[in-house]
C-alpha positions in Angstrom: -23.5 18.9 19.3 -21.2 17.2 16.9 -20.7 18.5 13.3 -21.6 16.3 10.3 -20.0 16.9 6.9 -19.8 15.3 3.5 -16.2 14.4 2.6 -14.7 13.2 -0.6 -11.6 11.1 0.1 -8.7 11.8 -2.3 -5.9 9.7 -0.9 -4.6 7.9 2.2 -2.5 9.7 4.8 0.8 8.2 6.2 -0.9 7.3 9.5 -3.5 5.2 7.5 -6.6 7.5 7.6 -8.4 8.6 4.5 -7.5 12.2 3.5 -10.1 14.5 2.0 -11.9 17.8 2.1 -15.3 18.7 3.3 -17.6 19.7 0.4 -18.0 23.4 0.3 -15.1 24.0 2.6 -11.3 24.2 2.6 -11.1 22.1 5.8 -8.9 18.9 5.5 -10.6 15.9 7.2 -8.9 12.7 8.2 -11.2 9.7 8.3 -10.3 6.2 9.7 -11.6 3.3 7.7 -12.0 5.3 4.5 -10.9 4.2 1.0 -9.7 6.4 -1.9 -12.6 7.8 -3.9 -15.2 7.4 -1.2 -17.8 10.0 -0.7 -18.8 9.9 3.0 -21.1 11.4 5.6 -18.6 12.1 8.4 -19.2 13.0 12.0 -16.3 15.1 13.4 -14.8 14.1 16.8 -11.7 16.3 16.7 -11.3 19.8 15.2 -7.9 21.6 15.2 -7.5 24.8 13.1 -7.6 23.9 9.4 -8.0 20.2 9.8 -10.3 17.7 11.6 -10.8 14.0 12.3 -14.1 12.3 11.8 -15.8 8.9 11.9 -17.9 7.4 9.0 -21.6 7.7 9.6 -22.6 6.5 6.1 -20.9 5.7 2.8 -22.7 7.8 0.3 -20.8 6.3 -2.6 -17.9 3.9 -2.6 -14.6 4.5 -4.3 -13.5 2.0 -6.9 -10.9 0.7 -4.4 -13.3 -0.1 -1.6 -14.0 -3.8 -0.8 -15.6 -5.7 2.1 -13.0 -6.4 4.8 -12.7 -10.2 5.1 -11.9 -10.2 8.8 -15.0 -10.0 11.1 -13.0 -7.9 13.6 -12.1 -5.2 11.1 -13.9 -1.9 11.2 -16.6 -1.3 8.6 -19.5 1.2 8.5 -22.1 -1.5 8.9 -20.4 -3.3 11.8 -20.7 -2.4 15.5 -17.7 -0.9 17.3 -15.2 -1.5 18.8 -13.1 -2.9 15.9 -9.6 -4.4 16.0 -6.9 -1.8 15.4 -4.3 -4.3 14.2 -4.6 -3.6 10.5 -6.4 -0.7 9.0 -6.6 -1.2 5.2 -8.6 -4.4 4.7 -11.3 -2.2 3.1 -8.9 -1.2 0.2 -8.2 -3.7 -2.6 -4.5 -4.7 -2.8 -3.6 -2.9 -6.1 -4.9 0.3 -4.6 -2.9 -0.3 -1.4 0.3 -0.5 -3.4 -0.5 2.7 -5.2 -1.3 4.5 -2.0 1.9 3.4 -0.3 3.9 4.8 -3.2 1.9 8.0 -2.7 2.8 8.2 1.0 6.5 7.8 0.2 6.3 10.6 -2.5 4.4 12.9 -0.1 7.0 12.4 2.7 9.9 13.1 0.3 8.2 16.3 -0.9 6.8 17.6 2.3 9.5 16.6 4.8 12.6 16.0 2.7 11.9 19.0 0.3 12.8 16.8 -2.8 11.4 18.5 -5.9 11.8 15.4 -8.1 10.1 12.9 -5.6 7.7 11.5 -8.2 10.5 10.6 -10.6 12.7 9.2 -7.9 10.1 6.8 -6.5 9.3 3.5 -8.2 6.0 1.6 -8.1 5.6 -0.4 -4.8 6.8 -4.0 -5.0 4.0 -6.3 -4.0 4.3 -8.9 -1.2 4.3 -12.5 -2.4 1.7 -13.3 0.2 -0.9 -10.6 1.0 -2.6 -12.8 3.7 -1.3 -15.1 6.4 2.2 -13.6 6.2 3.2 -12.7 9.7 5.9 -15.0 11.3 5.6 -13.3 14.7 2.6 -12.1 16.7 2.3 -10.5 20.2 -1.3 -10.8 21.5 -2.3 -9.0 24.7 -4.6 -10.5 27.4 -6.9 -8.4 29.5 -9.7 -8.5 32.1 -13.0 -9.9 30.8 -11.2 -12.2 30.3 -10.2 -11.4 26.7 -7.3 -12.1 24.3 -6.9 -10.2 21.1 -5.7 -6.9 19.8 -6.3 -3.3 20.9 -9.1 -1.3 19.3 -7.8 1.6 17.2 -6.8 4.6 19.4 -7.5 2.8 22.7 -6.3 0.1 25.2 -9.5 -1.8 24.9 -8.9 -5.4 23.7 -11.1 -6.8 21.0 -11.5 -10.5 21.7 -10.0 -12.5 18.9 -11.6 -15.4 17.1 -9.6 -15.3 13.9 -6.9 -13.2 12.2 -6.3 -13.5 8.4 -2.9 -11.8 8.4 -1.5 -14.5 10.8 -0.8 -18.0 9.7 -3.4 -20.5 10.7 -1.0 -22.2 13.1 -0.5 -19.0 15.2 -4.3 -18.5 15.5 -4.8 -22.1 16.6 -2.0 -21.9 19.2 -3.4 -18.6 20.5 -6.9 -20.0 21.0 -5.5 -23.1 22.7 -3.4 -21.1 25.1 -6.3 -18.9 26.0 -8.5 -22.0 26.7 -5.7 -23.5 28.8 -5.2 -20.3 30.8 -8.9 -20.0 31.6 -9.0 -23.6 32.7 -6.1 -22.9 35.1 -7.7 -19.8 36.5 -4.8 -17.5 35.5 -5.2 -13.8 36.2 -5.1 -11.8 33.0 -3.2 -8.5 33.2 -5.2 -5.3 33.8 -3.3 -2.3 32.4 -5.4 0.1 34.4 -4.5 -1.4 37.8 -1.2 -3.2 37.0 -2.6 -6.4 38.5 -2.6 -9.8 36.9 0.0 -12.3 35.8 -0.4 -13.1 32.1 0.2 -10.0 29.9 0.9 -11.2 26.3 1.3 -14.3 24.2 4.3 -14.3 21.9 4.4 -16.7 18.9 7.1 -17.0 16.3 6.6 -19.4 13.4 8.7 -20.4 10.4 8.2 -21.7 6.8 8.3 -25.3 8.1 5.2 -24.7 10.3 7.2 -24.8 13.5 6.6 -22.4 16.4 8.2 -21.1 19.5 5.8 -19.8 22.1 6.5 -17.4 25.0 4.2 -16.2 27.8 4.9 -12.6 28.8 4.1 -12.3 32.5 4.6 -10.0 35.4 6.4 -12.5 37.7 8.7 -15.4 36.9 6.9 -17.9 39.2 5.3 -20.6 37.0 4.7 -23.8 39.1 2.6 -25.4 36.4 5.2 -25.0 33.6 5.9 -28.7 33.0 2.3 -29.8 32.7 1.5 -26.7 30.7 4.3 -27.4 28.2 3.4 -31.0 27.9 -0.3 -30.3 27.2 0.5 -27.5 24.7 2.9 -29.7 22.8 0.4 -32.6 22.8 -2.2 -30.4 21.2 0.2 -28.6 18.9 3.2 -30.8 18.0 4.5 -27.9 15.8 5.5 -26.1 19.0 9.2 -26.8 19.5 9.9 -24.5 22.5 8.2 -22.7 25.3 9.7 -19.6 26.9 8.8 -17.1 29.6 9.4 -13.4 29.3 9.1 -11.3 32.5 7.8 -7.8 32.1 7.1 -6.4 35.7 6.8 -2.7 34.7 3.6 -0.8 34.2 4.4 0.1 30.6 3.1 -0.4 27.0 6.5 -2.0 26.1 5.6 -5.6 25.5 8.8 -7.5 26.3 10.8 -7.2 29.5 14.6 -7.9 29.8 14.4 -11.4 31.3 13.9 -14.5 29.2 13.7 -18.0 30.5 13.5 -21.2 28.5 10.9 -23.5 30.1 11.0 -26.4 27.6 12.4 -27.4 24.2 14.3 -25.3 21.6 16.2 -22.2 22.6 15.6 -20.6 19.2 13.8 -21.2 15.9 15.3 -21.6 12.4 14.1 -19.8 9.3 15.0 -20.0 5.6 15.5 -16.8 3.6 16.7 -17.3 0.0 19.7 -19.7 0.1 20.4 -19.0 3.8 19.3 -20.7 7.0 19.0 -18.5 10.0 18.8 -19.2 13.7 16.7 -16.6 15.7 16.5 -16.3 19.4 12.9 -15.5 20.7 13.6 -11.8 21.3 15.9 -11.1 18.3 14.7 -9.0 15.3 13.7 -10.7 12.1 11.4 -9.2 9.4 7.9 -10.5 10.1 7.1 -11.2 6.4 9.7 -13.8 5.3 8.8 -14.0 1.5 8.5 -10.2 1.2 11.8 -9.8 3.2 13.5 -11.7 0.4 12.2 -9.1 -2.1 13.4 -6.3 0.2 16.9 -7.8 0.6 17.3 -8.3 -3.2 16.5 -4.6 -3.7 19.0 -3.6 -1.1 21.7 -5.8 -2.6 21.0 -4.5 -6.1 21.3 -0.9 -4.8 24.7 -1.8 -3.1 25.9 -3.2 -6.4 24.4 -0.4 -8.6 26.5 0.5 -11.7 29.0 -2.4 -11.1 30.9 -0.2 -8.6 33.1 -2.4 -6.4 33.9 -1.5 -2.8 36.4 -3.4 -0.6 34.0 -3.4 2.4 30.4 -2.9 3.4 29.0 -1.8 6.7 25.6 -3.1 7.8 24.3 -1.0 10.7 21.4 -2.3 12.9 22.1 -5.8 11.5 20.0 -7.9 13.8 20.8 -11.6 13.4 22.8 -10.9 10.3 20.2 -11.5 7.6 21.2 -8.5 5.3 24.9 -8.8 6.2 25.0 -12.4 4.8 22.8 -11.4 1.9 25.5 -8.9 0.9 28.5 -11.1 1.6 29.1 -12.4 -1.9 29.3 -8.9 -3.3 32.1 -7.5 -1.1 35.5 -8.8 0.1 34.5 -7.9 3.7 31.2 -7.2 5.5 30.9 -5.9 9.0 27.6 -5.9 10.9 26.9 -3.7 13.9 24.0 -4.5 16.4 23.3 -3.5 20.0 21.4 -6.8 20.9 24.2 -9.1 22.0 22.1 -12.2 21.7 21.4 -11.2 18.1 25.1 -10.8 17.5 25.7 -14.4 18.8 23.0 -15.6 16.4 24.7 -13.6 13.6 28.0 -15.4 14.1 26.3 -18.8 14.2 24.3 -17.9 11.1 27.5 -16.9 9.2 29.2 -20.2 10.3 26.3 -22.5 9.4 25.9 -20.8 6.0 29.7 -21.0 5.2 30.1 -17.2 5.1 33.7 -16.5 6.1 34.1 -12.8 5.2 31.5 -11.5 7.7 32.3 -10.0 11.1 30.0 -8.5 13.7 30.3 -6.0 16.6 28.0 -5.8 19.5 27.0 -2.3 20.7 25.0 0.8 19.8 26.0 2.2 16.5 26.7 5.5 18.1 29.3 3.9 20.3 30.9 1.4 17.8 31.3 3.6 14.8 33.8 6.1 16.3 36.0 3.2 17.3 36.3 1.6 13.9 39.2 3.9 12.8 41.6 2.1 10.6 39.3 -0.9 10.2 37.5 1.1 7.5 39.2 1.3 4.0 39.5 4.7 2.3 36.3 3.9 0.3 33.4 1.7 1.5 29.7 1.3 1.2 27.2 1.3 4.1 23.7 -0.1 4.6 21.5 1.1 7.4 18.2 -0.4 8.5 17.3 1.7 11.6 14.3 1.5 13.9 11.3 3.7 13.1 12.8 6.8 14.7 15.5 6.8 12.0 19.2 7.7 12.4 20.5 9.5 15.4 22.5 12.7 14.9 25.9 10.9 15.7 25.2 8.2 13.1 24.1 10.8 10.5 27.4 12.7 11.1 29.4 9.5 10.8 27.8 8.7 7.5 28.9 12.0 6.1 32.6 11.0 6.3 34.1 10.9 2.9 35.1 7.2 3.3 31.4 6.3 3.0 31.0 6.6 -0.8 27.6 4.8 -1.1 24.7 4.6 1.3 21.7 2.3 1.0 19.0 3.2 3.4 16.3 0.6 4.3 13.5 2.3 6.2 10.2 1.2 7.8 9.1 4.9 8.2 9.0 7.2 5.1 8.8 10.3 7.3 12.0 9.7 9.3 13.7 8.5 6.1 12.8 11.7 4.3 14.1 13.8 7.2 17.4 11.8 7.2 17.7 11.9 3.4 17.2 15.7 3.4 20.1 16.0 5.9 22.4 13.6 3.9 21.8 15.3 0.6 22.9 18.6 2.1 26.1 16.8 3.2 27.4 15.5 -0.1 25.0 12.7 -1.1 22.7 12.5 -4.1 19.4 10.6 -3.7 19.3 8.4 -6.8 16.2 6.3 -6.4 13.7 5.0 -3.8 12.0 1.6 -4.1 8.9 1.0 -1.8 8.4 -2.6 -0.8 5.2 -3.9 0.8 6.1 -6.0 3.8 2.8 -5.3 5.7 -0.2 -5.9 3.4 -3.6 -4.7 4.8 -1.9 -2.0 6.8 -0.6 1.5 5.9 3.0 0.6 6.7 5.6 0.5 3.9 9.3 -0.3 3.7 11.6 1.3 1.3 15.1 0.9 -0.1 16.9 4.1 -1.1 20.2 4.6 -2.9 22.4 7.6 -2.0 25.8 8.2 -3.7 28.5 10.7 -3.2 28.7 13.6 -5.6 
């Protein structure tokens, strides 16, 4: 028989659950769908030593931060399950989301990085200019049923999508049209349990001019109906400027496969960030929240220029299509971007040329392989910016950054936990952590980006 407890929620945990203690007990309880200040009746579904996880049976009293989620697919105590797992904080008002994200960063710095002054080092979270309808990219799975939507939290069950308030209206309309066209054609939707079916995901990238590139992620490259499909989709949505196919034959949770094919229209999409115009191939990385990315990049640039210190060169590791590299270019005589995706490097060179940036160069390859070969290309003093994937920096990259030639390091992170780990290592290798600025690129979710400044002692 399951155990039911009364839990007061004190804060939000890094993974997004509410974090509280059971009344009359020292047990820590993690509660999905909670909000700070809630007093909840909770049914436990997992117990491990001194902590447990539970689901909300009843909200006994709401915290001041709790609001009604605007999305009908979002989890709420009075709504039937399953609920969409795409964004987990719609039940928390936006000001409280920002405060909780700063708290997550502070907690990781204290608990993982062992920084005593984490509170003083961490600024208030910078808000996103657009808390809703902000995503310029979406990947929507298909499944048997047939259904198209997002996975329920903690499962591979797809919640059929009718709307999605964090996507622009254009993406939602295109998605519903593609589903209707696929059903009319009798396409087989992919079944992750059996590995059967053709259509796996729908990939849509949009820009500020309300243009879109669409890709179908499929198990096989055969698509005999492609010309009529492209013509029909474009007729219904003139905003679609290109149609692509991505082939992912493997039984895996990795969405995109290695093979891209352009079926019709544009090879890439263009986006404006600040004063720059960027060209982006379908599979290349670009921050999904364009207005908030500008806030993030301004913070990174300010950190690189902190105190008026001038360096002859800046390194930009994991540079993607060169967005941050070009953002920094007017602050350094030379900038060098490193990126393992060769298509992204081609985009980066095109972006530099079209924006008139002549002091930027790019190298294709994994940072671990490129950095040891730089040798005399690096001056005796330079600054470095890193924006790694969620796993953070590899050991070889961390070791390279401890070279005395790197006098300043600006770390852009999408995971406070791996950042705190890396920052702890770097501060034991000659750096001082001067400040951390959280930036909200993902409203309505627990995810937070940050910009950190580390200088040599």
